[in-house]
N, C-alpha and C positions, 0 to 999 in steps of 0.2 A: 864285350858283349852287353847289350841293353837288358836290364832286369825285366822279367816277364811280369805283366800286370796281374795281380791276383784278383779274381772276381769274389765278392762277398755275398754269400748264400745264406738265406733264411729258408727253413724247412717247416711247412705246416703239415703236421701229421706224422707220428713218431711211431707207427705201427710196424708190422712185419717187414714191408718192402723197405722202409727207411732203415731199419735196424740191419738187415741182411744185405742190402745192395747199397743204398744211397750214402749213408754215413761212411761205410768203408770205402767205397769207391772214391768219394770226394776227398777222404783223407789219404788215400794213396796218391791222388792227384793234387796234394798240397802245394805243389809249385804252380797250380793254376786256380785253385779254389781255397777259400777259407770259410768255414761254417760259423757265421756270427750270431745267428738266431735261431732257436727252435721253439715251436709252438705245437701244443696238444692239449686235448680236453683233460688229460690225466696228469695231475702234478707229479705222481710217482713215475711215470713214463718220462717226463721232462728231466727229472732227477737222474734217472738211469742213463739216459741218452746223452745228456750233457757230459758225462764221464767218459763216452766213447768217441769224443772229438779230441784229436790229437793236438797237442801244444798249448791248449788253452781251453777254458770253460766258456761256452757261448752264452749269450743272454737267453733267458727263457720267458715264455708268456703263455697264457691260456687264451689270449685275445688275437685272432689273426690279424685284425686292423692295425694293432700296435706294430707287429712284425712288418707288415707291408708298408707302413708309414716311416719306419726307420731309416735314417740316412746311413746306417750300418748294413743295409741290405741293397744289393743291385739286382740279385736274381732270386726269384722266389720259387722254391719248389713246392708243389701241390702233391701231397701223397696222404691227404685226409680222406675220409670215407666218400665213397662216390657221390653220395647225396649232396655234398657240399663243394664239389669241384667247381661248378659254375660260379657259385658265390665267392670262392676263393680266387679263382682266376680273375674275375672282374675286379675284385678289391686290389689284387697286385697291379692290374693294368691301370686302374684309376690313380694310382701313384706313380705311374709311368715306369714300372719296373718290368724287366723281362720275366717271363713266367715259364717254367718247365712244369708240365701237367702230366701226371700218370694217366695212363688210359684206364678206363674210357674218359676221354675229355669230357663227354656229357652223355647222358642216357635218354635224351629226347632233343627233338629239333629246336624246340622252344629254347632250351638253354644253349645249345650249339649256337644258334643264331644270336643270342644275347652275347656270347663270348666273342664271336666275330665282329659285331657291331662295337663293343668295348675296345677291341684291338684297334680298330679303325680310328677311334678317338684318342689312342694312347700312344706315347712314344716307345712304349715297350712292345716286344714281340712274344708270341706264343710258340713253344715248341712242344709237341706231343711225344710222350715216351713210349714209342714203338722200337724198343731196342733191337729187335730181331732185323729190322730194316737197315741197321747200321753195322750188322755182322759183314766182315770182309768176304766171307764165302757167298753171302747172299748178293752182294754187289757184283762179285765175279758172275754169279749165275744169271743176274739180270742181263748183264752184257752178253753172255752165251745165248740166252733166250732171244734177245733182239736180234742176233745174227742168224737165227732159224729161217730157213726158206718159208715153212709154213707149220704153225702148230697145230697138231692134230688132236691133242687131248692133254689134260693136266689133272693132278690129284693134290689136294691140300688135306693134310691129315694131322691131328693133334689128339692123341690119346695118352693120357697120364694118369699115374697113381697119386696117392695123397701128397700134397705139398709139404706136409709136416715131415715126411720121411726125408726129403731132400734138405729142408730147413734145419733139421736136427743135426745134419752132417755138414753144414755150411761153414762151421768154425766161427760163426759170428754171436752164437749164444743169445738170441733174441728172447725177450720176455713179453708176456701179455699182461696188461694191467686193466683193472675194472674199477678204479676209484673215480668214477664219475656219477653224477646224480640222476635220479629217475627222470628229471626234467630233460636232461640231455639225451637219454634214451628215447624218451617220447618224441622229442623234436626230430631226431634222426628217423624214427619210424613214421612219423607224420609226412616227412619229406620223401621218403621212400614210396609211401602210398601215393602221393601227389604225382611222383615222377612216373610211377607205373600206369596211372590212369591217363596222364598226358601222352606217354609214349604209345601205349597200346590202345587205348579207347579213342583219345582225341585225335591222334596222328595216324593210326593204323586202321581204326574202325573195327578193333577186335575186342572180345570179351576179356575182362580182367580176371584172371584166376590165380590162385597159388602156383599152378603149373606153368601158365603163360608168363607170369611174372619172373619166376625162377629162369625160365628159358631166355627171356630178354636179358637178365643180369648176366647169364653164362655167355651169352653172344657179346656183351659188353666187356666182360672179363676175359676169359680164355679166347673167345672166338675173335676179338678185335686184333689180337696178334696175327693170327692166320689170314683173315681177310683183308687186313691192311697190307701185308706183305704180297698177298695175291694180287692186289690192286696195283702195287708198284711193278710187279712182274708181268702182269697180263693185261691191266687196265680194268675198267669197270665192266661187269657183266651186263647184258641187255636184260635179262629176266632170270628168275629162278623157276624152273620147269616143274619141280616138286621138292618136298622136303618131308621127313619123317622126325618129328621131335618128340620122341619117346625117352624121356630121361632115365637113366644118366647118360644115354648115348643119343646122338642126333646126326643127321646127315642131310645133304641137299645137292640137287643137281643143278648147276648155274650154267646158263647158256650164253655163249659169246657168238660173234658173227659167224665165225667158221669152225668153232670147235666147242667143247663142253668141258666143265670142270666138276668133278666130285669133290665135295667138301665133307670130310667126316671127323667127328670129335666125340670125346666122351671122357668120363671120370670113372675110375674104379679103384679097387684096393691092391692092384698089382703094382709093387714098387719099381716102376720104370717110366721113362719118358720117351714117347714115340711121336716126334714131331717133324715133318718134313713137308717140302713141296717138290713135286716131280712133274716136269714138262716134256711131252713127247713130240718129236717131228718124225718124218719118215726114216731119217738116218742117223738120229741122234736123240738121247734122253739126258736130261739134265736134272740132277737130284740134290737138293740141299737139305742136310740133316742137322736139327738143333738138338742139343742136350739140354738138362736143365740149367737155367741161368743163376740159380742160388749156389752152385758150387763153382768156384773160379777155376780156370785152367782147362775146362771141358771144352774142346774145340768144336766150332760149327765147320762142317765138311761139305765139299761139293764133289760129287761124282758124276762123270760124263761116261756114258755108253754109247758107242757108235760103230758104224760100219765104214771101215776105212779100207777101200779096194777089196771088199768082200771078206775082210778080216774083222772078227769081234774084237773091239778094243774097249777097255775099262780103265779109267784113270780116276784116282781120288786125290784131291789136293787140299791142304790145310795152309791157308795163307798165312795165319797168325793164331797164336794161342791167347792172344788179348781177348778177353770176353766181350760180348756185346754192349754190356753195361759201360765198360771203359771206353770203348769206341764211341759210344753214344755221347758220353760226357766230354770226350775230346771235341766232338763236332758241336755240342753246346757251348764249350768255351769260345769257339770260333764265332758263334752267333752273338754271345754276350759281350766279348772282349774286342771283337774285330768287324762286327757288323756283317758277318757271312749270311747269305740268304737261308732260311729255314726250309728243310725238306718236308718234315712232317708238321705241316701247318694245322691251324684249326679248321680251315676250309677243306683240307685234305681229310681230316678226321671226321668231318660231317658225313662224308661219303660212306663210312662204316655204318652209320645209321640208315641210310638208304638201302644198303644190302641187308641189314637186320630186318627192316620192314619186308623186303621181298621174301626173305626166308619165313618169317612168322606168317605172312599172308598165304604163302604156298603150303605151309605146314597145317593151316587151320581148316583145310577142306574136309 
């Protein structure tokens, strides 16, 4: 039996998601990936995370360009702060590396277009980290929804308690580091301000306030998971009829050609994770339920409720206990090692921004 090719990975950004999900998952998949390089603005974070990589100590740097240029890196993971996503993706593509980018890929159309243009010039491909769309139950649900005679209504819901509650129980023992200079903090804040004005004022024609900026960032963070999965299951909405953006909860009514979708989301202090997509037809309802991705082994389930010859029938299936991050990484391996087509592309991710704009404009009246 031929040996499996090991893909060499460099990770830019060693914060919570890298510590809780990416390093552990890539290490569990050590027959497919090896982490060769880590990059972060924090020297202490690099020291801590280098010890978490199995079998060896990876090279470390505080310079993303050094990682992207290294011949020891084939695949660049971007898990840096959102303000730097576009810069780091483009740097990876400039060196013809494949790039896996955590969502949101970008927070404004300007940056999304710059990434798409850079990919067109590169030998590398971009895959956006929408792990919920790789869950086996979600893929089963998409097939079920596609078989419906006519969709009548759908609901997309994501209401969660503090992430810290789940992270503390993840078994990964992540740490937060603050050993970076005032110049680093200022640069991040300046970039955040520029992106907010570009996205909200230049591209949406809306007033930039602390509230509108926070709402935009929440859509790019938590909301992108839900709306991206909604797009795969149902397609793009035609418009947003109305939205209530009263933080920390928000909701919107999205109109499709023959049905509408209620999108509701929020953050509170109750330690639970309530995320699902539910699609209704006249004789069948398909419900996909997600649990927190930070704790491995919690399954994504699909429940079908239907009328079978006048009898109410309900069935719940768990196709696998493999978590969505693991399934996503297996798909990423096929992209990087075997040239498989990317599902969650940069062009696909740009559509999230279109929906964000619809929601923000509808909620501004």
